[in-house]
Every structure is written in C-alpha cells, then in structure tokens.
N, C-alpha and C positions, 0 to 999 in steps of 0.2 A: 546509568542509564538502562534496569535490563532489556536485550530481544525480544522478543515475541519467541514462543515457544517453537521448536521444530514438527511439524506435525505427523504423522510416525504410519500414515499411506494416503492415498486420497481420499477418500470420503472425509477423513480429519481435517483437510487443507481446504476443505468444500466447508465444514463445518467452523474453521476457524478467518474462512474470509467472515462467514454471515456473522459467527458472531463477534467482529475487533467493530463491526459496525456498533452493534447495540454496544460495546462497552466502551467506543469514544466516542458517541452520542449521551455515553448518561455523564461517563469524566467530564467531559462539555459542561454539563448544568451543576457541577460540583469544583469547581475552580473557577481558579480570577484572570484567567489565559489559555490562549491556545496553546502554548509550549505547559503551562504544567500538567493540560489538559491531557496532552499528548505523552509525561510521562506517569503522572498515573494511570494511564487508559493500561503504558504497558503492565507497569507493575501487579493491576488488578488480574491482567488477563495470565501474565506469569504463573501469578500465584493460582487464581483460581481451577488453571487448564492443569497441576498438578495434583489440586484437590480433587478433580472430578479422577485422574487415571488414578488417581491414589482409592478412591472408591468403586469405582471399576473392576478392580482390582483385589478389591479387600476379598476379607473372608467368607465367607453365605452363609446367612446366618442357617437353627433350624428351617426344615420344612423348602429346600430351597431358595431360601428368599434372603438378597441383598439387603441394610439397613436400611430405609428411606434418605433418597436425596430428593435434590433439586434436582428440575432439566439443566441439562448447561448454561442458558441465557441467561435464567433468575441466578445462577451461581454463581455465575462469572458479573451481572450488575450487585448481587450481595459484596465480590470478594472488594470492587471499587472502592463499597459503606467502609469498608474493615479495614482498607488500603487508609481509605482514607483519615478515620480513625489511629491509626497508627501514624500518620501525617501528624496528628495536632497533637498527640502524644510526646511524639522527639520535633518540636520544636519549630514547626515546617508551615503553621496551622495560615501563613499569610500567604500561603500560594491557593487557600480555596474559598469559595465561596463564602462572602460573612456570615450568612444565614445558613447555612452546614456549620459551621464551628456553634455556633450558635444551641443548633440540635442536636449537636456531637456532645456541649458537655448539658445536657437535660435530663429529664429519664427519661423521657419518646426513647431517647437512642436506646438507655441501657435493659428499653422491656425486648432490642430485637436479642441481648445475650443475655440474658437473663434464664430464671427458669425457667421450663420447657411450655410450663401451665401458664406462663401471664403471655408466652410472645402474642404477638398478632394472631388472628384467629385464621385470617386469611391462607397465610406462611405455614400454619399447622396442617387444614388442610390440603395445600397442596402437597407438604410431602409425605401424608397419608396416602394419596392417589400413587398407582401402578407407574413407573416411568416413563411410561410409551401412554398413558391418561394424562399426564400432567402435563406434557413435554404438547399433545393435541392442543389438550389448553388455554396455555399459555402462546402460543405461537399465533393461532385463530380469536384469546378476543384482549394481549397484551398488545404484540405484535404488529396487527391489526393487517395479518396478511390472506388475499382469500382463500374459502378453506380450499377450491380445486389444487393452490399453490401447497398448501398442509398438508395435501394427499398424498401427492407426487413425493413429498420429501419424505415423508416419514411412511411408505411404500403403502398407502391404502389405497383402499380402492371409491375414485371417487362419489361413484352409485352410494353408496355406503355412507360419504363420510359426514351426514352433515345429521343424521339419525346415531350417529354414533358422537359428533361432537352434544348430542343435546345424551343423552347420556351420559355423558365425564358430567356433563354441568350441572346434572342431578347429582350426582355419582360426587362431585364436589361440595355441592347443600350436604348431603346429610355427613361425611366427612365434619364439616364446620358445625352443623348443630349437634357433633354426637360429642365435636371439643370443646360448642358454647357450656350443653352442662357439664363436662368437668372441669369448667373453672374455680378452680373460687373466686365468689364472690360474696357480695353481702344476698340478708334474709328480701329484703326489696327487691332485686334482679333476678334473684330463684323465684318472686313471686312472678315475673315478667315471659320468664323465658319460653314456655308454654304456648302462653300469646303469642306473641312473638313469633316460634315457628308456626304459630296456625294464621296469623295475618298473612306472612311471607309467600304459604306458599298457594295465594289466588292471589292473578292481575286486577280484582275484580273488587278482594275485601280494601275494606280499608279500617285502619286502624282508629284504634280509638284513643279520645283527647287521655287519659289517663297515661297513656302507652308515648303517645306523639310527642309528651312533655318530658317523657321521662325520656325518653331517648336524645332531645335534644340537652338534656342533662351529663347523658351520661355516657362518654365515650365505647368504654368496650359493650354494651349493650349495639349503639351504634354502628358500632363496625359488624359487630353478629348479625345486624337486621341486613346491610350492605351484602352480606357473604348468602346468608338465606334467601332474597330477593334477583332471583333469575330477569324472572321481566322487570323490564324501563332502564336497558339498558346503562348501568349502574355498577354489570361482574367484571371490568379492564378495569372498574375505577378503583375499585374493591383488591381488587388482585395484582395493582402495581405501586397503589396503595402501601397495601399490608405486607409484602414481600419487599419489594425495595424500599418501604417508610420516605428520608428524605425528598423528597424534588420526585413521589412516587409520578405523581398526577403530570408533572411538566415534561419526564421522559411520555407518557404515555399520548400528550400531545404531539413530540417531538414524532416518535413511531408512526405514527397515523398519516400524519406529513410525508414523512421518508416514505413509504411507503404508495403514500398515492404516486411521487414523481414518479419512484422505482416503477410502478406498473404502467405508467403511460396516461393512461384515459382517468387517472383518479376517480374509479368505479371502484370500489370494493364491491368483491361476490358475494353474491346472496345465501348468504346459509343457507336461507330459506327454502332456497328452488328447491321439487320437489329435484326425486334422484331421476337423473337421464332427461328433465324437461329440456324440450333444445330449445332455445334465443330466439326464436323467430317469431313472437313478439318484440323483442328488442331487434335483431336485423331489417323490421318493417318498419319502428320506428322511424330509425337512427334511416333508411332512405324515407320515409316520408319527410322527414327533417332537411334532407338533401335537395330534394325535389323540392321542397319552398322555396331554399335557396338558391337553386337555381333561375327556377318561375320570375321568384324579384332580380336577379341581375334583370333576364329577357325580360322584366318590363320595366329597366333601369336603362337599356338600350335602348329600349321604344322611343323609351319619353325624350332618350334624346334626339333623336333624327327626327323625331315631330319637334320640336322646338328650333332644331336647325336650316327644318323645310321653307320653302322664300314663300315669302305672304298672302295666299289664297284665301275664295271662304270671307261669310262673314266674317265678324267680329267677333259673336257671342260664339262663335268655334273654334274661333285663335285662340281668345282666352279659354277657354275650356279648358281646350290641348295644353294651353301656359302652363295652367296648376299641377296639369298629373305630369307634367315635366318637372313642376318642381319640388315634387312631396319625398321625400326622403323614403329611403326604399331598404331591407330589411340588409343588415350588415353580412354575406360571405363568409366570414372569417369569423364568429365571434367569439369565440373560446381563443384564450393566447395560447403559444404554441409552449410547448411545457417542455423544459431543461430536460436536458439528459441526465442520465443517474447521476446525483454525485459521490462524495466515501465518505466524506461530513457529514452529518446534516446539515440538512436542507439550510439555505437563509431564507430571511423573509421578506425579502425585496424582490421584484418578480418585476418581467418588463411588460408592461400593457400586450394588451393586442393588436397587430395590426393592422386596420379597421381599408377596404380594398379603397380606391379613393376615387368618388363620382361625380362628377362636374355638375350632375342636376339637383344634388340635394343637399337643400337647405341646413346649415348648425347655425345654432346661435354663437355668440361671437363672441369669443374668447375661449370657447370652448376645444379639448385639445385631441388635436384628430385620434393619435392613439390611443386608445377607449375600449376596459370593457366591460362586462358583466358588474363589477362593485360601481363604474362612474356613469350609469345611463340615467340621467335626470328625472329621478320621481321625486315628487312635492317638491317641497319648495327653497330656496335656499339660502341659505344667511343672508341677514339683511347688511344692504353695501354701506362703507365707514368712506368719508369724501370723497363720492363721483367715483368710488369702483368700480370695475364691472359685474354685473348682476351676477357671474358666475362664479360663484366662490370658489377659491384660491388650493380646498381644499375639500373630500367628502370620506367619511368616517360611517361604518356598520361596525356597532357594537351589536354583540351575541354573547349570547348567557349560555354557557356550553352545560355545566351543570348545576346546582347549587342542592342542599344539605339542609340543616335544623342551624347549622349555626357555620356556614363558612359557600362558596360557590368559586367556580370559577367560571370563567371569561374567555373573548377572545377582543380586542379591537383590529381591525382594518382603517387604512386610512389610506389614498386615494389622491396624488400630489399634479397638479397640472402644473408644474412647473419640473429639473432637476431639481435633487438634489444632495450634497458632499457629506452631508449630517443633519438627523431630524432631533426634534424635542415634542414631541405631542404632554397634552397637558387637558386636567375635565378636571371636572366638578363631580363628587357626591351628595347626595338629600339626606341620605336617610345615615352619615357616621358610619358608612360604609370604609373597613382598612384592609389594605394590600400586601399579605405577607410576604405574597413571592410570585416575582416575574420570570419571565424565561426568552429570548433574541431582544433585551432594552434594559436596561440599568433603571430604579423604580427608586421617587423619592415622593415624600403627600405629605406637604403641612396644615395639620387638620384636614379637612373635605378635600383640598385641593391636591391632585396627582401629577408627578408629572413623571413617562418616560422618557431616556433619553437613547438615540440605540447603543447598537453590540459596536465593536471594532469590526465585524465583515459583514453587517449590512448596511451602512449608514450608506451608501451611494444608493438614489433611488433613481428612475430617466421619469420625465417628463408624460404623464399619465401615468406610473406606475406606482406597484402597490406598496405598502408597510406593513408591515403587521408582529404582533405576542401576545404572547396571552397571560395569568396573573389569574390568582388566588388569594382573593378575600377571608375577610369575616362579618359579617355579621346581625343582626338584632332587633327585633322585634317587624323589618320592615326593610326589603332592597329592590328601591327603587331606582329603573338604566340613569346613567349616569347625564351631565348637563354637560354645557358651555365646551364640547371641545374643539381645540386648540391646533396649529401644527406649526412653529416659528412664531407662535406669536398673534401668526394674523387663526381668524377666524372656521369653524367646517362648519357643513354642514350635513346633516345626518341623513344616510341611503334611508329608502322610505319600503 
C-alpha cells in the first residue's frame, strides 16, 4: 500500500489535509469496506498528486497559459475513479461496490475516457475555466463551504466574493453552452439547442411541452439543461455528477453533512448576503430566541414554586394555579449537541438532544426523555397493536431532496425510542419506483418493498437518537411518497 506523498511546503501540507478528507469520503462510497476504502484512497491520492504536480510544472502553451486542468479536489476524485477502474481490470473488483463495478463496465464510464467532445458537459465546462475560477466554483457549490471560508482559502476579498462567484457561475454557463453547441448531436437535439438556452436563462420561463418531453428521454440534453440552469439549486448536482461520475450525488450529500458538522452550527454561509452586510438581524434573532427560552425557564420555576406552596385561598384559585404548574415549557436546549469534527465521513447515527428535566411538565407515557427536533409528536401516531403503548416505536421523516424527469434523490431519517445494536428500515413505493444507489446503508428491493440495512459504522443508535441514509431512485409517470415504514419489523409513524 503506497504512503501518502510528502508535502513540499506548508501550503501544500494544508491542502493535503483538506483533499485527503474528500478523497477518503469518495473512496468509502466506491468500496465494500473501510480497509479497502483506505487502500483505494491512498493509491488514488498518490497518483492524483503526481499528476497535479506534473501539470503545474509542465510546459506552458502559447499566450503564457498552461493546459486546462481540473482543480486539485476534483482531480483527486477523478483519480479515485480511475484507480477503481484499474482495480477492476487487475482482478481486484471484489473490493469495490457492486453497483460501481456495473457502472465501470458500462457505456456510462466510457464517456469519461472517450473523445473529448463526447465527455460530460460539466466536466468540459469546468476544465475550460481558469484554475482560480474553477476552484472557487467547486469549493462553494460542491464542497458546500461557506463563502467566507472559500474567500479566505483562495485569498479573495470577502466583500466581493459573492459577486465574483456569481460571475464565475455565469462564465461556467457560457462555457457549457458553447460546448453543447460543439457536441456532435442529431438533428432533433440540434433543433432544441437554442430553445434550451433561452428557457434556462430565466427562472420564470417554463419549458414548452415538447421540450420537456425531449429532456425526459435524451440524457445528453438533460445534462445540458442541468448545467445551463443556474437557478433552482441544481448546479451542485450537475457539477458532482458530471465531473465525478458514479456516486456524484452521494458524494455531494456526504460533503454537505461533513461541512455542517465541521463548521459547528450547521448553517451554511448565505452566499446571497450583500457585501459587508452586518449580521445584526441574525444576532437579534438569536438574542430574542435565547430570551424566550430564559423566560420559559423562569415560568417553569415559578410554576413549581406555586405548586409546592401550602393550600390557601379559594378552590378555584388553587385549581387555576395547578393548571399553570402542569403546563409543559419550552425546551431550554432544543438542538442536539454537535459532535466534534470527524476525520472520516460523519456517521449518520447521532445522539438525541438532552432535554432539561422539569418536574412540572407532563409528557405522554412512553415518550423518550432524550428528544430532538425530529421526535416532536406532530400529527397522529401509527395504530397500536395488541395493547401496545399509543406512542410508536419510531418516527420517520422522508425528504425528497431533488427530482428530475426520470429520477430523484431522497433522504430518510428515523428516530427510535429504544437503543439499537443494529437496524433495518423497510418501506413500500406506490408507483413502481426503483432504488438504484444508497449511501450509509445497504439496500435490497423486492417489488415495491425496499429494505435498508445498517452499515458497519452506524449500527448503534441510542434511545431517542436518529439514524439516516440517502438514496437515488428512478420513477416514471408519478412519484408518490413511500408508505408503511417499519424499523426492525415495528411500525413507524410519519413526522409531519
């Protein structure tokens, strides 16, 4: 197993630390175990670093410009994919994810190594940008880093970073549009090229029916639409899928979670904030929220004192005071404590928030004390079986993250009232949807019934804690939400 390359200076040492985290996250998606992930990551990192150094010291083209190349992180992620392909050819494919092996032996993988004009549009568009512009776009859109962090890393002025990012987005769109027109395509696709450009320039423009039907059946034009449409939040997925290839959207989701954990509060930087705008509004909102929580605690203490006072006054007065003492108060610690920044991709099982105990609040029987924002009893619970408690054993939150003409991305978060040593979540689809890829769990599907089984690193879930995973699936005609969720065979109630 090769060792990681030695950094040439302090700047490269810092870059190595940031890039290794990204490489290992993608290598973990591509392999069937942590040992194989570490091996694949090391080999790809060494190969990609040598390639990057050779490009930086290579010959300069005319007009004082070097040959176009990818920024360091997507270059290393590409090295992970090519190293995995080398494993497959060398008879080590058993170490790789089975779905990746199918992809590597398909025409989809051949697009990334075939003639330049047939490669994915996002890959060509990113390579056409200047190195600094391409790095700005990748770090902000795919790595999900706050713009202030990106500006500091790239030496940009934080006051103008948002405007510069918008200019780079527009430049990337123009490069993709030019490359789309240069791509060999049939007459039907050629007839839609200019209409596609016009429709994607405006967020208010609706695609005509014939264009929508064409995009639902033509992969090449659908990829172009994703790259040309800068509004709607689809640019990160277009970049990740077009540059990385297999597992691009799963990698995107992992990096988003990692950025939230690493940055603490889990609130991405608002790229749209005006340059130099003070954060007074956010600070005032935080102060107001804290004030409300303090007031709630004070009310709780006063209610406790009243309930412990000797009997006196009229019966009506005592009854009124008793009602006040029994009312639940706001949780003074509504958000769960955030874990420290991990080296590996963050596990999906996370402990529930520790609610402060209060003798005056009345909870439903059977509700776990450690609750968080996913476990609030909103809506009706699932029917009871055989005299069990009215509260369900688990609650599930299904989130449709993104959807396109023939596929979608979703996440599932389940809160268990009991501690688990392992878990298995099942559900049913109504409209023939089929799961093609899943992360943070192993997937199996029998007809409309889908089962997600815990990975090795996220089997344990504390009482009141959450488990989460995401997946990509296909759909046709209609994409209704799934139903009949179970956790280890027990029914789950849906969170509203």
